[in-house]
N, C-alpha and C positions, 0 to 999 in steps of 0.2 A: 273617538265616539265626544260626540261632543254633552256635557251636559249642565244645566242652568242651576244656578245653587243661592241664596240669598245671604247676602254676606250685609251687616250694618246697616236692616233696611235695606238695600236694593240688589236686584235678578243680576248676576253675571254670568257668563257661560264658560267652560273654561274645556279647553279639548286636552286630552289625555286617551292615551292607547287603551285598552280592556286588561292588560294586566296592573296596568297602576292604580285604576280605581280600584281593581280586586285589593290592591295592597290598602292602599289608601281607606278602605274600609274593613281591613283585618288590623289596621293601628287604629283607626278611630275604637274600633269594638274593646282588641287589647287593653286602650286608654280607657274604656268606658265614658267616652264619649259620644255627640252622634260625629255624625261626617262632616253636617255644616259647622260645627263649631271646632273643629280641628280644620277646615278649611280658614275660618274667620283669623284663628292663633296662627296659621303661617301667613295668612295674608297680611297681618298686622305685624308682622318681622321681618316681609322681603325686601330687597331692594333690587329687584330684578321682577320679571314676568309669574304671575301667580303661577300657569303651567310649568313653567321650570322650576318656580320653588319649590312645586308638589313630589316633582320628580325629585330630588334634592333631597325631600323629605324622605323617599321612600328608601333611596339609595343609601342616607345615611341609619335607617333606622336596619337595614338588614345588613349592614357593616356591622353594626353593634352586636346584634343576636349574634354575628357569625362567627366576630371576635369572643363572645361568652362564650360560646358554643368550644370553640377548641380550646377555652382554657379550663372548660369540664367544669 
């Protein structure tokens, strides 16, 4: 699924699977930020493609949440 988002004043298109978009929206809501701000923060810190960086954000967040659940 392709979406267009404005980052630093310019539009960019990002292709991600619907499950990743759902998780990114959930992460943004949990962090009290907008989807655009979350994507912009990932964009500013990435070292590869933006879609890959967003997938890694989701992976790391889910791993962190799973670890907290396991610790109780």
